N, C-alpha and C positions, 0 to 999 in steps of 0.2 A: 430565808424561807424555812419555816419549821416543818416537822413531820406532819403537822395538821394538814398541810397542802400537798401531801405525797400523792402524786397522780397514780403511780402503780398500785399503791394501797387502796385508792379509791376504786380502781377498776376491779380489784379482787373483791372488795366489799359489795360492789354492784352485782357481780356474778353470783356471789353468795346469796344476796337478796333475791335474785332471779330464780334460784333453785329452791328457795325456802317457801313454805306456805305463807299466805298473806298475813296471818297473825304474827309470825316471826319476822317477816320481811319489813313490816311497818317501822319498827325502831331502827332498823338498818338504813332504810331510805331516809328517815328523818335525820339521822346522824350524817348521812351523806349530803343531803340537801342543805343542812345547816352550814356546812363548809363550802359547798358549791351551789349557792342559791340560784345561779343563772345557767346551770347545766341542763339544757333542754332535753338532752337524751336521757338523763336520769329522771326528770319529771315525766317524760313519756313512758319510761319503763315502770315508774311508780303508778301512774294512772291506769296503764294497761293491766297491771296486776289486780287492781280493784274492778276494772271492767270485766275481767275474766270470771270473777265470782259474782257479777251483777250487783255490786255494791254501789248503787247510783248516788246515794247521798255523799259518800266519801269521794266519789269521782268528781262531783260538782264542786265540792270543797277544795279539792286539789287543783282543779282548773281555775278556780277563783284566785288561788294563791300564785299561780305561775304564768298564766297566759299573757298578761300585760307586760311582764318583765322578760319573757322569752319569746321573742318574735322569730320563731323558726317554723318553717312550713311543715315538717313532719309532725310536730306537736299540735299545730293548729288543725291539720287534717285528721288527727286522732280526735280532736274536739268535735269536728263535724261528723265523724262517724258515730260518736256518742250521741250527739243531738239527733241525728237521723234515726238512730236506733230507738231512742226514747220516744220520738214523735211519729214513729212509723205507723202506728195503729190509732192515731188520734184524729184522723180525717183532715178536714180543711184547717182546723185549728193547729194541728201538728205541722201541716205543710207551711202555714204562715210562720210558725216558730222556726222552722228549718230555714225558710227564706231570710228571716231576720238574722239568724245565725250566720248565714253566708254573707250577708251585707256587713255584719259586724266583723267577720274575719277579713274580708277584702278591704275594709276600712283601715285595718292595722297592718296586714301583711300583703296586700294586693300589689305593692310596689316592689316586692321581692323578685329578684331575677329568676327564682325557681318557682314562682307562683303560677306558671302556665297551667299545670294540671288543675289547680283550684278554680281558675276561670272556666276551664272546660267542664269541670264537674258541676259548677253552678249553672252553666248554660244547659247542660244535659238535664239537670234537675228541673229547670224552668220549662223546658220543652216537654218534659214528661208529665207536667201538671194537666189535669183534665180541664177541658174548655167546652162545655156542652153548648154554649150559645156563641153566636158570631161575635158579639161584643166581648165576651171573655177571651175568645180566640185572638181578637185584635189586640186586646190588652196584653195577652201573653206574648205575642209577637213583638209588641213594642218594648216590653221588658227585656226580651232576648236581644233585640237590636241595641238597646242601651248598654247592656253588658258587653256585647261584642265590640261596640264602639269604644268603650273604656279599655277593653283588653288589648285591642290592636294598637293602641297608642302607648302601651306600657312595655318598656324594653325587657322582655323575658326570653327564656330559652325557646319558648313555643310561639313566639310572635308570628313567625311565618306560617305555621300550621293554623293559628287562629285567623290569620288574614284569608287563607284559602277557604276555611270554613265559613267565614263571614261572606265572602263572595258567593259561595254556593247558597248560603242562606238567603241573601237578597235576591239572587236570580230565581230561587224557588218560589218567591212570593210574587215579584213583578220585575220583569227584565227592564222595563222602561224606568221604573223607580230605582232599580239597582244601578243603572248606568250613572245616574246623577249622584247617588250616595257613594258609590265606589270611587268616582272621580274626585269627590270632595274629600274623602278620607285617605286617598292614595298618598298625598304628600306627608300627611301625619304619620302614616304607617312607615313610609320610607325613612322619616326622621327617627322614629322609634327603633327601627331595625339598625340604622347606623349607630345610634347611641348604645344599643345592646352590644354591638361588636366591640365598642370601646369599653363599655362597662365590664364585659366579660374578662378583659385583660386584667382588670384590677381584682375582680372577685376570684379569679383563678389562683391568685397569690395568697389567699386567705385560707387558713386551716379551720374548717368549720367544726371540727371535733375537739378543738383545743379547750381545755378547762381554764377557768378564771383563777389564776394564782397570783400572789404578790410578785412584783418584778424582782427577778434575781440577777438580771444583767446578761442572761444567756443570749447567744446569737439568734436562736429561734424566736425568742420573745421580741428582740429588737426588730427582726424581720417582719413579724406580725404587726408590731406597732407601726412600722413604716408602711405596710400594706394598707392598714386601716386609714392612716393619715392621707395616703394617696387617694383612696376611695372617697373619703370625706371632701377632699379638695375638688375632686371630679364632680361630685354632686352639688357642691356649692357654686360651681361655675355655671350650672344650669345649661348643660350642652344641648338639651332638647329645645331650649327656648320656650318653655311652657310658662303659664302664668305663675306669679310669685307665690300664691297660696298653695298650689299643688307642688311647686318646687320646694317650698319650706316643709311641706309634709314629707317629701322624700328625704330631706336632710334630717328631719327628726327621726324618721325610720332608720336611717343609716347610723345615727348616733346611738339609738337604742340597741341596734344589733351590735355595734362596736362595744358597748358596755357589757354585753353578755360575756365577752372574752377578755376585755381590759377593765374588768370590774374594780380592780385594786390600783388603778392608775389615776392619781389625783389630777394630773394635767388634763385627762380626757373629760373628767367631771367639770373641771373649771372651764374648759373650752366650750363645753356644751351649754353650761349656764350663761356664760358671757355672750354666746351666740344668741340665745333667747333674749337676753337683755338688749342687745344691739338691734335685734329684730323688732323690739317694742313690746315684747311679752315678758314683763318683769315678774308677773305672777308665776309663769312657767319657769323662769330662772330660779325663783325662790324654791319651787318644788324640787328642782334638780339639786339645789344645794342641800335641801333637807334629805333627799335620798342619798346624796354623796356622804353626808355626815353619818348616816346610818350604816353605809357600807364601809366608811373609813372613820370610825369614831376617834381615832388618835391623831388625826391630821389637823394640826394647828393652822396650817396654811389655808385649808378650806374654810375653817371657822373665821379667820380674819377676812377672807374674801367674802364670805356670807354676811358678816357684820358690816363690811364696807358697802355692800349692795343695799342693805337695809338702811344704813345711815344716809346713803346718797339719795334715797327716795323720801327721806324725812321720817322714817319709822324709827325714832330714837329708842323707844322702849323695846322694840323687837331687837334692835342692835345691842342694847344693853343686856338683854337675856342671852344673846350669843356670847358676849364677853364673859358674862357670869358663868356660862357653861364651861369655860376654860378652867375655872377654879375647882370645880367639883366640890369635894368636901373641905377644901382649903389646904389639905396636907400635900396635894400634888400640884399646887399652883406653882408655875415657874416664875422666875424673876422677869422674864420677857412679858408674860401675861400681865403682871402687875404694872409694868411700865406702859404697855399699850392701853390698859384700862384707865390709867391716870391721864394719859393724853386724850382718850375719848371723853372722859368726864370734863376735862378742861375745855374741849371743843363744844360739848353739848350742854353742860350744866354750869360751867363757870369755874373760877379760881377756888372758891370755897369748897366745892364738892371734891375737887382734885386734892386739896390740902387734907381734907378729912380722910380720904382714902389712903393718902400717903402715910398718915399717922397710924392707921390700922395695918398697912402693909409692912411697916417697920417691925411689927411684932411677929410676922410670919417667919417660920424656921427656914423658909426657902428664899428669904430676902437677902440679896447680895449687894455689893457696893454699887452695882449698876443702877439699882433703884434710886439710891441717893444722888448719883451723878445726873440721872435723867431728870429727877424732880428739881434739883438745884439749877440746872441749865434752863429748864422750862421757866422757872421763876425769874431767872436772870434775863433771858432773851424775850420771853413773851410778856411776863408781868412787869419787866423793867425794875425788878426789886433786887438790887445787888446785896443788900443787907440780909434778906431772907436766904438768898443763895449761899452767902458766906456762912450763915448759921447752920445751914444744912450740911455743908462740907465739913464744918468743924464738928458737928454731931457725928457725922460718919467717920471722921478721923479717929475718934475714940474707939470705934468698933473695927475699923479696917486699916489700922496703922501698918499691919503686916502685909497689905496688898500693894505691890508696886504699881499696879495699874491705877489704883485709886489715887496714889500720890501724884502720879503724872497728870491725871485729869484735874486734880485740885491745883496743881502748879499751872496748868494751862488757863484755868479760871483766873488765877492771880495775875498771870501774864496780861490778860485782857484788862484787868483793873490797874495795871502798871504799878503794882504794889511790890516793889523789889525787896523791901525789908521783910515782908511776910513770906516772900518766896524763899529767901535765904533761910529764914527761920523754919519753914516747912521742910526744906531739904535737910537741915541739921537735925531736926527731930526725927525725921524718917530714917536717915542713915545711921542714927545712933541706935535704932531698934531693929533694923533689918539685918539679917545675916549677910555676909559678903557675897555668897553665891546668888542671892536674890536681889542684890542692890546694883547690878550692872547697869540696867536701864536708868535707874535713878541717878547714878553717878554720871552717866552720859548726858542726861538732861541738865544736871547741875553744871557740868563742864560747859555745855553749849550756852547756858545762861550767862556764865561768867565771861565766856569768850565774846558774847554779843554785847553785854551791858556792863561788865565789870572793867576795872582797870587792870593794868598789866600785872601788878603784884598779886591781886586776888585771883587772877586767871592762872598764874603759875602755881600759886599755892593750892588751889583746888585740884589742878592736874596732878600735882605731886601727892596730895592726899588720896586721890583716886588710885594712883599707881600703888601706893602703900597698902590700901585696903584690898585691892584686887590681886595683889601679888600673893596674898595668903591663900588664895584659892587655887594657884597653879603650883606645878612642881618646881619650877625654876623662878623663885621670887627675885633673885638678884637682877636678872635680865629685864624684868618688868619695871624695876626702879630706874633704869637708865633712860636718859632722854634720847629721843630718836627724831628723825626728820618727819616722821608721821605726825608728831605733835605740832610741828610748825605748819604742816599742811592743814591740820584740823583747825588751828587757830586763825589762819588767814584765808580760809575758803568761805564762800557765801553762796548758799543755795546750790546751783549747778555750775558755779564759777570756781575754778581751782587754780592754785598758783603753780601748777605743773601740768604736764601732758598725761594722757591716759597710760602711756607706756611707762612713764615715771611712777605712776600710782601702782601699776602692776609690779614693777621692780621693787618698790618699797614694801609692798605687801609680801612679796616673795622673801625678801630679806628679813622681814619681821618674823615670818614663819620659820625660816632657817635658824634665826637666832634663838627661838624658843626650843628648837630641837637639836641644837648644836652639840649637846652633851649626851644625846641618846645614842646607844650602840646600834649600828646597822645590823640587819639580819644577815645570816650566813648566805653566801651566794647560792643560788638555786642551780638545779641540774642543767647543764648545757652552757653555763656562764663561767668563764675563767675567774679564778680567785682575784686576779689583778684588776678585773673590771669593776669590782666593788669600790676600789680606790678612786676610779675615774668618775663615779657618780657622786652626787651631793650627799654628804653625810646626813643620815636621818630620814631620807626620802623613803627608802624601802621599809623602814620600820613604821612609817605613818600610813603608807598605802596598803600595807598588809597583803603582799602578793601570795599566791597559792604556794604550797610546799613544793609542788612539782610543776615545772614549766617545760613543755616540749618545744624544742626549737628545731628548725629545719637543718638538714645536713648540708652545710655550706661547702663541703669538699666536692660536691657534684655540681656546683654552680659554675656557669660560664659567663664571661663578660659579654655584655651586649650594649652597644652604643649605636643608637639609630642615626647619629650625626655622621655625615660623610666628610672626611678630611681631604680636601683637594690637594693635588700635587704629590710630589715624592715624600713629603713630610709624613704621610700616612704610613710609609714603609717603616719608618723608624719610631713610630709612636708606641711607647710601651703600654702594656696593659695596666689596669688599675691595681691588680694584685701582684704585679711583678712577674710571676710565672703563671701560665694558664694551667688549670687542672686538666686531668684527662677527661676529654669530652666525647670520646667515641672511638671506633676502630680506625678511623681515617685521620685522626689528629696526629700531628708530628710529635706531640708530647706524650702520646699514649704509649703503653708498654708494647714492645715489639712482639712478645709472645701472643698477646691477644689478637694482634693483626694477623699473625701467621695462622693461628687457629681458625680464624674466620675465612682466610683465603683457601685453606685446605678443604673447608666444607663446601666451597663453591665449585662449579664446573671449571675445568682448566682454562678454557678460553675466556670466560667471564672473569676469572681470577687474575689472568694476565692483564686484562683491560683495567681492572680496578687497581692493580698494583702500580699502574702508571699514572693514576690520578694524583693530582697534587693535594697536599694537606689543606684543609679549609679551617681557618681560625677566625673568620669574620662572618659577615653576612653571607647567606647561601647564594650561589650563583643563579642567574636567570635560567630556569629550566628549559625554556624554548631556545635560548642561545646555545646551551650545552648540547641539546639534541641536534640542532642544526650543524654544529661542528662535528658531532659524532657521526652523522650521516655522510659527511664528506671525508671521513678518516678511514684509513686502512685498518685492518686488524693489527693490534699492537704486537710488536716483537721485541726481543731483547737486543741490546746494542753490544756488538763485539768490540774487541780492542782495536781492530784494524779497519773497521768500516761500519756501514749500516745495512740493514736488511729488512724486508717486510715479511709478515707472517700471513700467508694465504689462508682463507677459510676453507677447511677440508671437512668432508663428510665423515671421515674416520675419526680415530681417537685424537684428541687434541694433546699437544705437548704439555708436560707438567711445568710448574713454575721453575723447577730446577734446570730444565732444559732451555729456558729462555735466554740464558746467558751465552749460548753457543749458536751463533748465527750461521755457521757452516752447515748445519743440519738441514737448512731450509733453502730453497731456491727462490730467487725473485720471480715475480710474475712476468711472463713473456709479454713483450710489447711488439706490435706489428707496425713497421714504418708507414704502411698505407693509411693508418688511422691517425696520422699526425694532425690533420685538419680537424678531425672530430675531437681530438683531445684539446686542441687549442680553443675550439668553440665551447667545450665543456668547462675549461678553466676560466674562460671569459664569463660564462654564466655564473660560476661559483663566486668569482670576484665581484660580480654585480650584486648577488644576493647577500653576501656576507661582508666583503671588504668595503663595499661602497656605502654601507650604512654609516650614519653619523656616530661619532664616538659617544658612548654612554658616559654618564657622570660617575658611575660607580667605578672605583679604582680596580676592583677585581675584574670587571668586564673589560676595562682598558687593557690590562695585562694579557687577558686571554685573547683579545682581538689582535694584539700585537703578535702573539705567538702564532695565531691562526694565519696571519698574513705571511709570517716567515715560513711557516710550514707549507703554505700554498706555493710560495715562490720556489722553495726547494723541491717541491713535487713537480713543478713545471720543468725545472732543470733536469731532474732525474728522468723525466720522460724522454729526453733527448739522448741521455747516456745509457739508458736501459736499466738503471738502478732505481730502486724504490726508496722513498723517504721512510724513515723510521718513526713510529709513534704517531700520535694525533696532536692536533694543535692544542687540545685541552690538557694532555699529559705533560707537555713541556719536554725539554731536553734533559734526559737523565744522565748524560755523560759528564755533567758537571758545569757546562756552560749555561748561562742564563741570559735572557734578553735584557 
């Protein structure tokens, strides 16, 4: 999209024209509307500028230019204001002109979802007309009733208000008559109201202030295109189940509104025209194509579609004019337009007309080898004239010997003739004149021909010549001359049948690529890769893939080994890690630095530090949190183990001992036990063993070890309750004295 369709610049120009006097604003508006001919807001602004200075002639001229192409309610209401203003003082004649203007407007925009105020204004205008006689009064009421009945079946924003007004109108005339009419139109109104609610969902997605610009691929444009396509599909489905004539009228109105915003979209124009043709209105389709070519004069697609429509209905001369319009003055005619016109002439006027035009087209500066190929194949396939086709190819060969595409097409033609002698002669002539870098496809075709139709000696000879010719185009010519297994695969394959598997093909292709790059120096190792790692990679790969100069790699020193597989049995205890030694993974790892652990323990409350100090190192999957909490709830406060026995650390409200005091168990007394509570203690131990020890063994090895220690701790606790001593530590912490379960 060029600056011509700059939306911001258009808004600035429109504001400038709005502030300027009419004499200065006219050229600005003309410039603006020549770029955006369907911008209803600019037309409305333009016409209001003339209406403000009472320039009626200019106003009528502007309305005649824009009304039928801009079906927007604000512009049409401006038109009605102008008509009423002009005919206000003309009496009955002016009133009749105004009534015709209202009918004209509703005929074009009455189906708009925003046309409710227009219907109301028309009804108010009719009811305001004088009716001196009873007959005129009856005629006026009949006219008002007809407009009401048209309005209440149109899905608009004001359909409910119009229905209420209609009920009041009928009841004000005759309640008996109103009952029958209201009951008759009630279902139609209900259908219109339901369709309005659905229709509103689609119209709400449309940007009614959007300017018509060529498609640029922006997301907003695509969303608007989709919104209009949905609305068109909705209207084509005829959800209100009205008669086909009125339904087609709504579809036409929707297409016309769509083209106000998607004016530069050829697919909308084509869809609109083909819809008319399928509906049986070919004349309307032709008019749409003519408007489309005026909007998009450079669209060859629309011209071909238009010519196709004219030819399909038998209008050969009209179709011929469309084709001739593609040529212009002759200098801009494309090769494709020449080819399509030759085919059209062959269909419509015969072989001789096509031949004459081909002779003229050869002299065109834009004639390419495609024209020769198209005419030769047409003569061969349609006219069954192989000699003419051969002569055309030979004539083109003098002009397009340097075109590999032409050589291949000529070779395909000779294939069909089974003329192997001329095929070889053609390849030899072409390869002698083509440079090596442009002869790759020709050599490939020549090789395939010999592999299919030649003997083994000629096959091997052509393959060797091909390698010698193409080796001059590469850096490493020696490797190109060597025979490879790829040559065997090429010789003994047919269509999609191969003498090897797909994996073998991939392997051979990889080896061929490596052979071509075997002498290339690899790039220096990038940041974060050891120098020795370059030797482990394939030579030449890095130089061909062109990696970036700096590659940021993760810090693997902080990584821990994670294996979701559970190894049953004691073999898991001896399973080594993948890296040999585990890196430092946190303050509770046995491999972590002791200083870091001590620093963390010093920052914690003493009692909590003592508990954490007794926790085992975790080097595998994390323990079950519920299981650990249940064990902790049954455990005593941890205390240090002395050399001569065990002791428990009671929870005190005062200062807790430091970690350095935990090693001396003589500073603390064991909790007093009362003999009278032995039965209560037994019951408590039974409950604990039921809740923890009676559970089935988990699969996780870590849980099994902790459960075993828990059972040992519980049994020692029961024993200590008889002797008056307390067990040391918790089942989770384990035995820190050196013994393990």
